C-alpha positions as CSV (number, residue, x, y, z in Angstrom):
1,M,-3.4,29.7,4.6
2,T,-5.1,27.1,2.4
3,V,-8.3,25.6,3.7
4,Y,-8.7,22.0,2.7
5,T,-11.9,20.1,2.2
6,P,-11.4,16.6,3.8
7,R,-12.2,13.7,1.5
8,R,-11.8,10.0,1.6
9,A,-11.3,8.1,-1.7
10,A,-10.8,4.6,-3.1
11,R,-8.5,4.2,-6.1
12,V,-8.1,1.0,-8.2
13,L,-5.0,-0.4,-9.8
14,L,-6.7,-2.3,-12.6
15,V,-4.2,-4.6,-14.2
16,D,-4.7,-6.8,-17.3
17,A,-3.1,-10.1,-18.2
18,A,-0.3,-8.3,-20.0
19,G,0.6,-6.5,-16.8
20,R,-0.7,-3.1,-18.0
21,V,-2.5,-0.7,-15.6
22,L,-5.5,1.3,-16.7
23,L,-5.2,5.0,-16.3
24,F,-7.4,8.0,-17.3
25,C,-6.0,11.2,-18.7
26,G,-7.6,14.4,-17.4
27,S,-7.3,18.0,-16.5
28,D,-8.7,20.5,-14.0
29,P,-11.5,22.5,-15.7
30,A,-10.8,25.4,-13.3
31,R,-7.1,25.4,-14.2
32,P,-6.6,24.4,-17.9
33,E,-3.1,26.0,-17.9
34,H,-2.1,23.3,-15.4
35,G,-2.1,20.7,-18.2
36,R,-3.1,17.1,-18.1
37,W,-2.1,14.1,-16.0
38,W,-2.8,10.3,-15.8
39,F,-4.6,8.8,-12.8
40,T,-6.2,5.5,-11.7
41,P,-10.0,4.8,-11.6
42,G,-11.6,5.7,-8.4
43,G,-13.2,8.5,-6.4
44,G,-14.7,9.8,-3.2
45,L,-16.6,7.7,-0.7
46,D,-20.3,8.3,-0.4
47,A,-21.8,8.8,3.1
48,G,-21.7,5.5,5.0
49,E,-19.7,3.7,2.2
50,T,-16.6,1.7,2.9
51,Y,-13.4,1.9,0.9
52,P,-14.0,-1.5,-0.8
53,E,-17.6,-0.5,-1.6
54,C,-16.5,2.7,-3.1
55,A,-13.8,1.0,-5.2
56,A,-16.4,-1.5,-6.6
57,R,-18.9,1.3,-7.3
58,E,-16.3,3.6,-9.0
59,L,-15.0,0.7,-11.1
60,A,-18.6,0.1,-12.4
61,E,-19.2,3.8,-13.0
62,E,-15.9,4.7,-14.7
63,T,-15.0,1.5,-16.5
64,G,-18.2,-0.6,-16.8
65,L,-16.5,-3.4,-14.8
66,R,-18.9,-4.8,-12.2
67,L,-17.3,-6.6,-9.3
68,S,-18.6,-7.8,-6.0
69,V,-17.2,-5.9,-3.0
70,P,-15.3,-9.1,-1.8
71,A,-13.7,-9.3,-5.3
72,V,-12.1,-5.9,-4.7
73,G,-10.0,-7.4,-1.9
74,A,-8.0,-5.6,0.7
75,P,-6.1,-2.3,0.2
76,V,-2.5,-2.6,-1.2
77,H,-1.5,1.0,-0.5
78,R,-2.7,4.0,1.6
79,D,-1.6,7.6,1.4
80,V,-2.8,11.1,1.9
81,T,-2.6,13.8,-0.8
82,E,-3.5,17.5,-1.0
83,F,-4.6,19.0,-4.3
84,P,-6.9,21.5,-6.0
85,F,-9.6,20.5,-8.4
86,D,-12.4,22.5,-9.9
87,G,-11.8,25.4,-7.5
88,V,-11.6,23.4,-4.3
89,W,-8.5,22.3,-2.3
90,Y,-8.8,18.8,-1.0
91,R,-6.9,16.8,1.6
92,Q,-7.6,13.2,0.5
93,E,-7.1,10.1,2.5
94,Q,-7.0,7.3,-0.1
95,E,-6.8,3.5,-0.2
96,F,-5.7,1.7,-3.4
97,F,-6.9,-1.7,-4.4
98,L,-5.3,-4.1,-6.9
99,V,-7.7,-5.8,-9.3
100,R,-6.5,-8.1,-12.0
101,V,-8.5,-8.9,-15.1
102,A,-7.7,-11.0,-18.2
103,G,-8.8,-8.0,-20.2
104,H,-11.6,-5.4,-20.2
105,E,-13.1,-3.1,-22.8
106,V,-13.5,0.2,-20.9
107,D,-17.0,1.7,-20.9
108,T,-17.2,5.3,-19.6
109,A,-21.0,5.6,-20.0
110,G,-21.3,5.9,-16.2
111,F,-19.1,9.0,-16.0
112,S,-20.5,11.9,-14.0
113,D,-20.8,15.4,-15.6
114,I,-17.5,16.5,-14.1
115,E,-15.7,13.4,-15.3
116,R,-17.1,14.0,-18.9
117,A,-15.8,17.5,-18.7
118,S,-12.3,16.7,-17.3
119,V,-11.4,13.2,-18.6
120,A,-10.1,13.2,-22.2
121,A,-8.8,9.6,-22.6
122,H,-7.9,6.3,-21.1
123,R,-5.0,3.9,-21.8
124,W,-3.6,0.6,-20.6
125,W,0.0,1.4,-19.6
126,P,2.9,-1.0,-19.3
127,P,4.4,0.1,-16.0
128,D,8.0,0.5,-17.4
129,E,6.7,2.6,-20.3
130,L,4.7,4.8,-17.9
131,A,7.8,5.3,-15.7
132,A,9.9,6.3,-18.7
133,S,7.2,8.4,-20.5
134,G,7.8,11.8,-19.0
135,E,4.1,12.0,-18.5
136,R,2.6,13.3,-15.2
137,Y,0.7,10.7,-13.2
138,Y,-0.7,10.4,-9.7
139,P,0.3,9.3,-7.3
140,P,3.8,10.4,-8.3
141,D,5.2,7.0,-7.1
142,L,2.6,5.0,-9.0
143,P,5.1,2.6,-10.7
144,A,6.6,1.8,-7.3
145,V,3.2,1.3,-5.6
146,L,2.1,-1.0,-8.5
147,A,5.4,-2.9,-8.4
148,R,5.1,-3.5,-4.6
149,A,1.5,-4.7,-4.9
150,L,2.3,-7.1,-7.8
151,A,5.5,-8.4,-6.1
152,A,3.5,-9.2,-3.0
153,G,1.1,-11.3,-5.1
154,Q,-1.8,-9.2,-4.0
155,G,-5.0,-8.8,-6.0
156,A,-7.1,-11.8,-6.9
157,P,-7.9,-12.4,-10.6
158,C,-11.5,-11.6,-11.6
């Protein structure tokens, strides 16, 4: 029986004026044989932190983009996922936020030590190219989640 560590996380669908979504490419340092995958900026909530507060903090740390908490807006998607990372199994309740920018030069200077060890690259992906790429990405329905959020007109421009 797998014992899960509960975790709450905020993830950000950061979309530029060309409609591309920013993703990071990383791997699990404890399981290098597992390969790499693409994922959105974001991370776990600190004690007492709300999902929008976490999303704003994680954006600043991982991309250098500094936004007010109100600019993050309301969540556009929620789900629960279970996964291992760095020797720990997590059961993660996560909320996704859509943030639109004209453009942004990603600055990863705020990465934590584990992010520096596990994240190899970042890329702005056109959603159709991502879906057709054959690359592994999370959540596995990311193109559909993004399409629903964009179609609903959610996410205020920053």
